[in-house]
C-alpha positions as CSV (number, residue, x, y, z in Angstrom):
1,M,-0.1,0.2,0.3
2,G,2.7,2.5,-1.0
3,W,4.0,4.3,2.0
4,V,2.2,2.4,4.6
5,D,3.6,-0.8,5.7
6,P,0.7,-3.8,5.0
7,K,1.6,-5.3,8.1
8,W,0.5,-2.3,10.1
9,I,-2.9,-1.8,8.1
10,P,-5.3,-3.4,10.9
11,A,-3.5,-1.4,13.7
12,L,-3.9,1.8,11.7
13,R,-7.5,1.2,11.1
14,A,-8.3,0.7,14.8
15,D,-6.8,4.0,15.2
16,G,-9.2,6.2,14.0
17,R,-6.3,9.0,13.4
18,Y,-5.2,7.2,10.5
19,T,-8.5,6.9,8.7
20,R,-8.1,9.5,6.0
21,L,-4.3,8.6,5.4
22,L,-5.0,4.7,4.7
23,N,-8.4,5.7,2.6
24,L,-6.3,8.5,0.8
25,T,-3.8,5.8,0.3
26,Q,-6.1,2.9,-1.2
27,R,-7.8,6.1,-3.6
28,L,-4.3,6.6,-5.0
29,L,-3.3,3.3,-5.9
30,A,-7.0,2.4,-7.6
31,E,-5.9,5.5,-9.7
32,R,-2.7,4.4,-10.3
33,E,-3.7,0.8,-11.2
34,R,-6.7,2.3,-13.7
35,L,-4.2,4.5,-15.5
36,M,-1.3,1.9,-15.7
37,P,-1.0,0.4,-19.0
38,Q,-2.0,-3.8,-19.6
39,C,0.6,-5.4,-21.3
40,T,-0.8,-7.0,-24.3
41,N,2.3,-9.2,-24.7
42,C,1.1,-11.6,-22.2
43,Q,-1.2,-13.6,-20.1
44,G,-1.0,-12.4,-16.7
45,G,2.5,-11.6,-16.9
46,Q,3.3,-15.2,-18.3
47,V,4.2,-16.0,-22.0
48,T,3.8,-19.7,-23.3
49,V,7.0,-20.3,-25.4
50,R,7.4,-23.3,-27.9
51,D,11.0,-25.0,-28.0
52,P,12.1,-26.8,-31.3
53,D,11.3,-30.0,-30.1
54,G,7.9,-29.1,-29.5
55,R,7.5,-28.8,-26.1
56,E,5.9,-25.5,-24.7
57,Y,7.2,-24.0,-21.4
58,T,5.6,-20.8,-19.6
59,A,8.0,-17.8,-18.7
60,D,8.0,-14.5,-17.3
61,C,6.7,-11.8,-20.0
62,P,9.8,-9.9,-21.6
63,A,8.3,-6.8,-22.0
64,C,6.4,-6.4,-18.6
65,D,8.8,-8.5,-16.4
66,G,5.9,-10.5,-15.2
67,T,3.8,-8.2,-13.4
68,G,1.3,-7.9,-16.2
69,V,1.4,-4.1,-16.3
70,L,3.6,-1.8,-18.6
71,P,6.3,0.0,-17.0
72,E,5.8,3.8,-17.0
73,R,7.4,5.4,-19.4
74,A,10.0,7.8,-19.1
75,D,8.8,11.9,-19.5
76,N,11.8,13.6,-21.0
77,E,12.4,15.9,-23.8
78,D,11.5,12.8,-26.5
79,D,8.3,12.3,-25.1
80,G,6.4,15.2,-25.2
81,R,6.2,18.2,-22.8
82,A,8.2,17.1,-19.3
83,G,5.8,17.2,-16.3
84,G,2.7,17.2,-18.7
85,R,0.0,14.8,-19.0
């Protein structure tokens, strides 16, 4: 959960002072997941490859490193305005 260590979430939930922080964290994570481009090269981070003998193997997707989500692109002068969306 971002900057909140998951093992402390139950204790923080019990203390009402941290409710807003936890709600904000969950909202930001949901927004980030919604905006992240999904990998179209694999199924759930795995690709099936076939060797010359015809046997099939599953391996982590090389495009997304097995996460199922493409990494964020660098924001630089070659990729539009810096800091803009």
